[in-house]
C-alpha positions, 0 to 999 in steps of 0.5 A: 500500500502507498498513500496516494491521496488526501481527500478533504471533505469540505463545506464549500468545494468552490471556496477551497478550490480557489484557495488551493489553486489561486493562493497556495498555487497547486496544479489542477489535475481535475475539476474547476471552481464549478465542479463538485469534486476537484483534485490537485497535484502536490508532488507524489501525493494528490489533494482532492476536495469533495463536499461534506456529507451534509452538503451534497445535492442529489446531482452530486454523487460522492464516491461513497456514502461511508462518510458522515457529516463529522468527517473532514478528511479521508486517506486514500491508499492505493493498492495493487489488488484490493480484494486481496488487501480486503481479505488480508485486513479482514483476517486481521480483524479489521472491520469495513464500512464498505466492502470492495466494489467498483465505482466506474464513474471514477474509474476505481474499485474501492473499499472503506474502513476507519482507523481506531481514531475514526478517520476514513481510509479508502483502499483504491485500485484503478479499474 
């Protein structure tokens, strides 16, 4: 596994997009100030923005409904074989919020769990 993304779950994607693009100066990989999801290149680790649970409309679909209104960050771990990692972690007693499933709209296969402090972790494999 390797950390590939940090996803901030924010109340206003537009405001945060403009901040990270115009003030911090991160290079935009995906999205703009009008999109419900955005991603920046920051070196080896990408920074993604997504609306918090309570700030989504029906037209905006998150990659998961595993996030709650209290979540502000999700760590995205890139894996080579998500199903094998799921079985390995499950065998170690790790509980999952969502089991591995495809998200073709994002081009990934994902699974979700929480660390002992309650932070969301997404296991992510390209499809």
